[in-house]
C-alpha positions as CSV (number, residue, x, y, z in Angstrom):
1,M,3.6,11.7,44.5
2,N,4.6,13.5,47.7
3,K,7.1,15.6,45.6
4,I,4.4,16.6,43.2
5,L,2.0,17.7,46.0
6,T,4.8,19.7,47.7
7,A,5.8,21.5,44.5
8,T,2.2,22.2,43.6
9,F,1.4,23.5,47.1
10,S,4.4,25.8,47.1
11,I,3.3,27.2,43.7
12,L,-0.2,27.8,45.0
13,I,1.2,29.7,47.9
14,V,3.2,31.9,45.6
15,C,0.2,32.6,43.4
16,F,-1.9,33.5,46.5
17,I,0.8,35.8,47.9
18,T,1.2,37.6,44.6
19,N,-2.5,37.9,44.1
20,G,-2.6,35.3,41.3
21,Q,-0.5,37.3,38.9
22,I,2.0,34.5,38.2
23,T,1.2,31.7,35.8
24,T,3.3,28.5,35.6
25,E,3.6,25.6,33.2
26,L,5.4,23.0,35.3
27,T,5.5,22.4,39.0
28,F,7.7,19.4,39.5
29,P,10.9,20.1,41.5
30,D,13.2,18.3,39.1
31,S,11.7,19.9,36.0
32,N,12.1,23.4,34.7
33,L,9.6,25.9,36.1
34,V,8.3,28.2,33.3
35,F,6.5,31.3,34.7
36,K,5.2,34.7,33.7
37,T,4.5,37.7,35.9
38,D,3.1,41.1,34.9
39,S,6.6,42.4,34.2
40,F,8.7,39.5,33.0
41,E,8.8,35.9,31.8
42,G,11.3,33.2,32.5
43,V,12.3,29.7,33.4
44,I,14.0,28.4,36.5
45,Y,16.0,25.4,35.6
46,G,15.3,22.3,37.7
47,N,17.8,19.9,39.2
48,N,17.8,17.6,36.1
49,F,18.5,20.4,33.6
50,K,21.4,19.6,31.2
51,I,22.8,21.7,28.4
52,R,22.5,19.9,25.0
53,Q,25.4,20.5,22.6
54,K,24.9,19.3,19.1
55,M,28.2,17.8,17.8
56,D,27.0,17.0,14.3
57,S,23.9,15.9,12.5
58,L,23.9,12.5,14.4
59,K,25.4,13.2,17.8
60,T,24.2,15.4,20.7
61,I,25.9,15.4,24.1
62,E,24.6,16.6,27.4
63,I,26.7,18.7,29.7
64,D,26.1,19.5,33.4
65,P,25.7,23.3,33.5
66,L,27.9,23.4,36.6
67,R,30.9,22.6,34.4
68,I,30.2,25.8,32.5
69,F,28.7,28.3,34.9
70,A,30.2,27.5,38.3
71,K,33.9,28.5,38.6
72,S,34.5,26.1,41.4
73,Q,35.1,22.3,41.5
74,N,33.1,22.1,44.8
75,S,29.8,23.4,43.6
76,M,26.4,21.9,43.6
77,R,23.0,22.7,42.2
78,F,20.0,24.2,43.9
79,V,16.6,25.4,42.5
80,P,16.0,29.1,43.3
81,E,12.7,30.0,44.9
82,L,10.3,32.1,42.7
83,E,10.1,34.7,45.5
84,S,13.9,35.2,45.3
85,I,13.7,35.6,41.5
86,I,11.0,38.2,41.8
87,Q,13.2,40.2,44.3
88,I,16.3,39.9,42.2
89,E,14.4,41.3,39.2
90,K,13.5,44.4,41.2
91,E,17.2,44.9,41.9
92,L,18.4,44.1,38.4
93,K,16.8,47.2,36.8
94,S,18.8,49.5,39.2
95,F,22.0,47.5,38.6
96,M,21.6,47.7,34.8
97,T,20.8,51.5,34.9
98,N,24.5,52.1,35.6
99,K,25.7,49.6,33.0
100,D,23.5,49.8,29.8
101,I,20.6,52.2,29.5
102,F,19.0,50.2,26.6
103,I,18.8,47.1,28.7
104,S,17.6,49.0,31.8
105,D,14.8,50.7,29.8
106,S,13.6,47.5,28.2
107,L,14.3,44.9,30.9
108,N,10.7,43.8,31.0
109,C,11.0,42.7,27.3
110,Y,13.8,40.2,28.0
111,T,13.0,36.6,28.6
112,K,15.2,35.1,31.4
113,Q,16.6,31.8,32.3
114,Y,17.8,31.1,35.9
115,L,20.2,28.5,37.2
116,G,21.1,28.2,40.8
117,Y,24.3,26.7,42.2
118,V,26.2,26.8,45.6
119,I,29.9,27.5,45.7
120,G,32.7,27.8,48.2
121,K,31.5,28.3,51.8
122,G,27.9,28.1,50.9
123,D,27.3,31.2,48.7
124,S,24.2,30.6,46.6
125,I,24.6,32.0,43.1
126,I,21.9,32.5,40.5
127,Y,23.1,32.7,36.9
128,I,20.7,34.8,34.9
129,N,20.6,34.5,31.1
130,C,18.6,37.1,29.2
131,F,17.5,37.4,25.6
132,F,15.4,39.9,23.7
133,D,14.3,37.9,20.7
134,N,10.7,37.1,19.9
135,K,11.6,34.4,17.4
136,I,13.4,32.4,20.0
137,K,10.6,33.1,22.5
138,E,7.9,31.9,20.1
139,Q,9.7,28.7,19.2
140,G,9.6,27.8,22.9
141,F,12.8,25.8,23.0
142,W,14.2,28.3,25.6
143,K,12.0,26.6,28.2
144,G,14.2,23.6,28.2
145,N,17.4,24.6,26.5
146,H,20.0,27.2,27.3
147,V,19.9,30.1,24.8
148,L,23.5,30.8,23.6
149,V,24.0,33.5,21.0
150,Y,27.3,34.8,19.6
151,D,27.3,38.6,19.3
152,G,23.8,40.1,19.4
153,W,24.8,43.2,21.3
154,H,22.7,44.1,24.2
155,Y,19.8,41.9,23.0
156,Y,21.6,39.1,24.8
157,F,23.3,39.3,28.2
158,N,23.9,37.3,31.3
159,V,24.9,38.1,34.9
160,R,25.3,36.3,38.2
161,Y,23.7,37.2,41.6
162,N,25.0,36.2,45.0
163,L,22.0,35.7,47.3
164,R,24.1,36.1,50.5
165,T,25.8,39.4,49.6
166,K,22.9,40.6,47.4
167,T,25.2,41.7,44.7
168,F,25.4,41.2,40.9
169,F,28.7,40.2,39.3
170,D,30.2,38.9,36.0
171,L,27.9,40.9,33.8
172,F,28.5,39.8,30.1
173,I,26.8,41.7,27.3
174,N,27.2,40.0,23.9
175,G,29.3,41.9,21.5
176,F,29.8,44.8,24.0
177,R,32.8,47.0,23.3
């Protein structure tokens, strides 16, 4: 009960600070936090998020995302603060302007998924997965499942952000030549 009150209280503070322009669906610290601002929509993966991989029609396995996204054996999960995500979004447009003008010009149309992890000597990294697909968005499965698309050009991209150095790295644009 205490965790629920703490999470709810922190969300209320965020809504107050941003003048109530953020809506959320979940407020539990171990669940995914789905949110929408005036300029973008996304989900922050909670501590219990697992990637589900369908093996065949009968078998689905769950994979810890650290095995896929963190490039270090000594990494651990953390849940990014909504305030950090909002700040990163402001910096993302500038970063993408030099990389892909289509993405930069339509960044507010992308739905985003955020996963936080800590590596090495304590660097906090946020993996940002972005997709520009209304069908996927309308189906809603993106709120609890990682969106993985093969090809798709600049409609699907991901990048990492280091909170300590305030830098983006490992930009991957699907099908980019």
